[in-house]
N, C-alpha and C positions, 0 to 999 in steps of 0.2 A: 503494500500500500504506500510506502513512502520513500523519501530520498535522503541521501546524506553525503557529506563531503569527506573525502578520504582521510586526511589526518585526524579527523574528528574521532574515528572509531578505533584507532590504534590505542587510544586512552581507555577504551572500555575494558573494565576488568570483570571478567566472568568468574564468579566465585569458585566454581569447581571446574577442573579441566574437562573439556567436553571433547572426548575423542570422537571425531566427526563420523566416521563411518565404521567400519571394520570391527566387528566383535572379535574377541580372541578365538583363535583356532581351537582352543581347548575349552571354550565356554560350553556349559551344559545345554543340551537341546531338549525341548519338551516342556510340558506343564502349562499351567494357566496363570496369568497375572491378572489380578482383579484390582480395579481402580475405583475408589469411592468418590462419587461426584455428587455435589449438592444441587445440581440442576441438570435438566435434560438438554440435549442438543436441539437447536432450532431447525437445522437442515444439515445434510451431509455432503451436499454438492458445494465445493469451494466458492463458485461465483455467487451463491445465494446465502452463504453462511455469515451470520452476524455474531453468534455466540462463541465463547472460548471453547466450550465442550464440542461444538460442531467442528471447529478448526482442528482440535486435537485428533478427532477421529478421521476427518477428511485428509489430514496430512499423512495418515497411515495407508489410506486406500489409494491416493493419487500421488503422482510425482510432479515436481516442477522441472524445468529444464536444467537448472543447476541450483545447488543449495548454498546458502551463505555459510561461511566458516565460523569457527568459535570466536574469532575476534570481532565478529559482527561488523566488518568493514563493508560499506555499501558503495564505495567509490571505486569505479573501475571493476575489474573482475578478479583481483588478487584474493586468493584464499577460498574461492568458490569451488565446490565439489561437483563433478558431473552427476547428473541424475538421468532424466529422460534423454538428454543430449549427452553423448559420450565425449564431445569436444566442440569447440567453437572457434571462429576466426573473425576478427574485425576487418572491415574494409579500411584501406589506408586513410580515408577521410573520416573514419569513425561514424559514418552515417548509416551503415548497415552492419549486421552481424549474421554470419552463417552458422547455424546450429546443426551439427551432424547428429542425427538421431541414432541412439544405440540400437544396432540391428538385432540385439538379443531381446529387446523389450517386447513383451506381449501383454495384451489386455487380458483381464481375468477370464474373459470368455474365449480366449485362445486366438483372437485376431491379432495379427502382427501390427506393431506400432509403425507409424510413418510420419513424414513431414506434414501430411494433410491434417493430422491431428492438431498440430500447432496452429496451422492456418484457421481451421474451423473453430478452435477454442478462442483465439484472439477475436475472431469475428463475432462470436457469441457474446463474449464479455463486453465488447463495445456496442452491442445492439441495444438501443434504448428500450426496445420492447421487453427485454429481460430486466432492465433496471438493476444491474449488478453494482454493489458498492465498490467493486474492484475496477470499474471502468476507468476511473481517473488515472489508474496506473498505466493505462495504455494510451493516454492522450498524446504522448510523444511518438506513438507508432503510426506511421503513415500507411503501411501495408505489409503483407507477407507474401513473398513469392517463393516458388518451388523450383530451384535449379534442377533438382532431380527428386525422386520419390523419398529420399532419406535426408534431404537437406532443406531446412526452412530458413529462408533469408528474410530477416526482419529489418524493414526500412524505417529509419527515424526521421522525424521532422528536423531535428537539430541535435547537436551533441549536448549531453548533460552529464554531470558528475555521477549520478546514480542510475543512469539509463539501463545498465546491465542488470542491476538488482531488480528494478521494476519489471523488466521483461522476464528474467530467468528465475527469480526466486519468489516473486509475489503472486504469480499466476500458475495454478495447477493445470496440467494438460488433461483434457477430456477426450474420449473416443469419438472421432469424427463419424464413424459408421453408425453411431447411435444418435449423437446430438443433431446431425444434419436432417434426421427424420422427424425431429420434434420442434414445433413452432416455439420460439423463445418464450412467448407469453404463456405457454403451457408446460414449460419445463418443471416448474415447482410441483405440479400435481402429477407428473409423469411417473411411470413405473421405474424409470431409470433413477429418479430422485429418491424413490423409496428403497431401491436395491441397486446402489451405485456399483459401477464396474470401472476399476482403475488399473494401474500398472504397479501400485505400491507393494510393499513387502507383506502387507496383510490384505486379505480379502474381506469384503462385507459378508456377514453371516445372517444376522437378524437384528431387529430393532423392536423391542417391546416398549412402546412409548411410556415414559414415566417410570420405567422399571430397569431396563438394561439394554445395552448395545453390545453385540458380540462380533468380534473380528477373529478370523482364523488365519493361520500362516499360509502364505502362498509358497508352497514347498518348492516350486521350480522357478522362483523369481530370478530375474536377470541380475539383481543386485544381491543375491544370496538369500537363502531362507532365513527368516527371523529365528531367533533362538527359542522363543516361546511358541507353543502350539496355538494358544488362544490368548486374546486380551479382552477382558470384559469390563465395561464401564457400568458400575452398579449405581443407579440413579436414586437419590433420596429427595424428598420434597423440600428439605431444608438442611442447612449446614450441620446443625446439632446431630441430626440423624446420621449424616454422612460420617461425622467424626466418631460417633459411637460404633458405627459399623467397622471402622478401621481399628479402633481401640479394642473391640471384641475379638479381633482376629479374622473377621469375615471378609476383610479386604486387605490387599497388600500395600496399597499406596493411597495417601491422602495429599492432594496437590497443595492444599493450604492448611497449615496448622496454626490456628489462631492462638493468641497469647494465653487465653484461659485454659487451653488444652495441652500446653507444652509440658507442664508438670506430669500430667497423666501419661503422656507419651513416654517420657523418660522412665517413669515408674514401671511401666509395662515392658521395658527393655527394647522398645522399638527405636529405630534410628531416626535422627533428625538431621536433615540436610539444609543448611542455611546459606543463602547467597547474600553478598554484600549489597547488592542493589537489584533492581528489577525494572521491568518496563510496564509495570502496572500502577495506575493511579485512580483515585476516586474523586469525583467532583459533583457539584450541584449545578445542573443546567437550568437556566432561566429561559422560558419560551418568550421570545420577543414578539412573536406573532400571536394571533388570536385563534389559531387552529384552522383558519381558512386560507392562509398564505397570502392574503390580500390586505389585511388590516393589522395594525400593531396592537399588542396586548395593552389593555387599558391601564394597567399598573406597571407591569414588568417591561413594557416597551420603553419606559423612561430610564435612560442611562443613569441619571442622578439618583433615582430611587434604588436601582440595582446596586450602585456603589454604596449607598447608605446601608442597605441590607447586608452587604459583605462586610462593611466596616463594623457592623454591630455584632459580628460573630467572633468569638475567641477560638480560633482554629487550633491554637496550641493546646488549649484545654480539651477540645474535642479529641484530638489525636492521642493525647496522654490517656484520656479516659477509656478510649476504645482499643488502642494498640499497645500502650505502654511503650517499650523500647523498640518494637517491631514495625513502627510506622514513623514517617517523617511528614512534616507539614508540606503540602504541595505549594509550588511557586509558579505554576504555569502549565502549559499543555505538553510538557515533556518531563521526564524524571531525571534525577541526578546522574543516571547511568549514561546520559548523552552529554557530550562536551558542549553542546549549545545551551544547556540549561543555565539559568541565572537565578540564584536565590535572593538577589537584591530586589527583585520586582515583586509587585503585589500590593494590594490595598491593605494597609495596616489596621489592626484592631484598635478602635477608638469609639467606644459607645457614646461618649459625650458629644463627639463631633458628628456621629451618625444621627443623634437626636436633633442637633441643631440643623443639620441638613434637611431632615424630614420636616421640621418646623418651618424652615424657609420655603419649602415646596408646598406648604399649605396643609400638610398632614398633621392635624392637631389631635392630641389625646382626648378621647371621650371619657365619660364617667366610669366606664369599665376598663379604662387603660388602653383600649385599642384606638388607634389613630383613625381619623375620619377627614375626608375632604369632599366638599360639595355633596354631602349626604352619602358618600361611598366609603365603606370601611377599607382599611389597608389589609385586605384578606386575600389569600390565594391557597391553592392546594399544593401539597408536596407528595409526589408519587415515588414509591419505592417498591422493589420486588420483594414479595414475602419470603422468597427463598434465601435472601441475604440477611442474616442476623446482624451483620456489621452495619449495613445501611439502615436497617430498621432501628438500631440503637442510635445511629447518627441522626435519624429523622426526629426522634423524640428529643434529643439534646438540642437540635436546631430549633425545634418548635418552641422549647422553653426559652432559649436565648432570644428568639425573635419576639416572643410574647412580652419579654421584659422591655424590648425596644418599641413596643406598640403595634406589632404586626400579628394578625390572627392567621395561623397556619393550620390547615386541616391535612392530616396524613392519610394518603390513599395507599394501602398495602395491596399489591396486585400480584396475581400469579405471573411467573416469569414471561410466558409467551404473550400474555395480555399487556404486560409492561412494555415489552419490546415493540409490539404492534402500535401501542399508543405513542411511543417515542418516534417510531418511523413515520407515523401519520401526523405527528406534531399536535396531538390532542392532549395537552397537559399545560399546567402553569409552570411548575418547577418539578425537577426530577433528580433523584440521587442515582448517578450512574457510575459504573466502573469501566475503565478502559485499558486495553492492552495495546500499547503503541508498537509500531514497527521500528526496527533498528535504523531509522533514518529520519532526520529532522523534517524532511519534506512532507512527512505524514500530516503535519499540522495543517497543511494546505487542504488536504482532503477533508479534514474535520471541521474547518472553520472558514474556508473561503466562500464567498458569495455564490460561486458556481456550483457548490455542493448542496444548495437548497433545491433539491430535486428528488424525484422518485429514486429510492435506493441511495441517495446521498447521505453522508454522515453528519452534515451540518443540520442537526435537528432542532437547534435553537433559533434558526432563521436569522442568524447574525449576518449583517451586511456592513462592510466597511471598505470603501474604495482605497483608503490609505493602507489598511492591512493587506488587501489583495495585492496592491502594487509592491509593497515591501517584501511580502512572502514570495511573490513571483520572482523578484530580483534575487532573493536568497537562494531559491531553488536553482537558478541558472548560473549563479556566480561560481566560476571555477577556482578562484583563489580561496583556500580554506579560511584564512583569518578574516577576510572581508565577508565571507559567507556567514561565519559565526556572528559577526557584528550585526549583519542584516537580520538573521534569525532572532537574535535577542531584541532587536528593535521591534520586530513583528510581535514577539511575545509581550512586550511592554504595551504596545497599542491594544492588543487583545485583552490583557488583564485590566487595563485602565477602563476599557469599555464595558467590562463586567458582564459579558453574556453568560459567564459561568463563574463559580467560586471553586477554585482548586483547594481541596481539603487535605488529601493525604496521598503519599506514595508508599509502597510497601517494600519491606525486605522479604524475599521469598523464603518461607520455611516449609519444607516438605516432610511428610512422615513416610518412612519406608520400613516394611517388615524385614527382619533379618533373613528371611527365606528368599529375598530378591537381591540380586546384584545388579545395580544400575550401571550404565555405561557413560556417565557424564551428564551433568545437568546444565543446559545452556540457559543463560539469563533470560533470553527472549522466549524460550519454549522448552520446558522440561521434557516434553514428549518427543523432541527432535530425534533422539537416538533410541526410541523405544524398541525397535527391532533388534537391538544389540543387548537389551536387558535379558537376564537369565534367571530361571528358577533354580535355586541352589539348596533348598531345604523343603521341609514339609511343615504343615500347620500343626 
């Protein structure tokens, strides 16, 4: 989804060494790995997936052209590992790349892979009838030509620092012999979407919605058979149930161990794997529109009101209360793992100044303490997914802090799929959302640029700023790393000052692993990246 500038990512420290491919020749083969998940996947086809669970599973079934290395460098192609493409070659002017498709690759239905798969996939992702959130990754792609059946030549509009990452790593390749027979508008409801066929090291087996998703080893896979016979995502309706499932020994892996469960994990003798940073953050989104995409929100459409509401929140207290030492206060649309981050930006906590601002805007306290202007109360709803105990707790704490400042907030706790649909359709006032960013700063453009206020677009707050758009576009295209960093930070400051969102926290990743499982490296951007190389080494 996003882009980055070379030197930026050399500084990225991934906490544990992530051996990128290759399991040990002596690794045990067989057994089942069970993963405890606190939410179900939304979709298993990468162009339609919005949830983290969906991406975890889709990444096992499908392959991209090349995978990013453990250093998470997104500039050029240094460190990338072959996947669907066994090799690639740049044109002298860097305006096209020839990807040589691995001749050993086969789709799970037995059909041989070809360059046509790349061409058909890119056409589908760019098709507005599909409305894929990944479409912006291919904005720089002019076309795909086929010099021969096993070579896909991707033509670019212009040279860009992270052009290779966007093409090779962010887009999973789909089978042309299937997707060309399905109208893009019908793909989500198709049998292919329910029973996906890829070239990944695991095959889709079954999906019992709300209960479990099962993948099985592709024993003849061109990238070698995965070590485990099966991987099962055990779906729970809420985090507490998922945690108990892991603590009871019914699951082998818990992707997030929250602070209140760390002691129990240690007492039971399970392993804790902690990363120094992550690409995950949580934020509160204000909807600047009224849900019709044509009018501004009567309260939250006012930048000054949004700034006052942010200023009234003690985010340090929120993070300490919810995460203890495993969370940090967020300072913008990227985490500290990225060299473009800037912890000096943000609207500081100042409840007295927030009160003065609201007074000056005509929002005066009524007899019950809630502010009123022209007969209208300073009231709005705050949407949160019921599956997230963290966001549910944050919602209650925010509700109280805003009550003290004179704002009346009603919490709407919604089932995860309903929450996602409301976000996508912009039918909300405010929402507590969590985000997993790509290892490239250009992703901020996809999430906040005016062009992304569209079907399938990630800009769900309807934030529009010509100044932000201009600066972020310049940052994305700037080849000089130091100038690019300066431009990104300027864009972050414009965004945070306009307050379409309040960045609350970023996480340190803490994973729980059963002693019966041997992992093969945990990458900061995706713990599941090397799942095929994990092994079952013991019994329950």
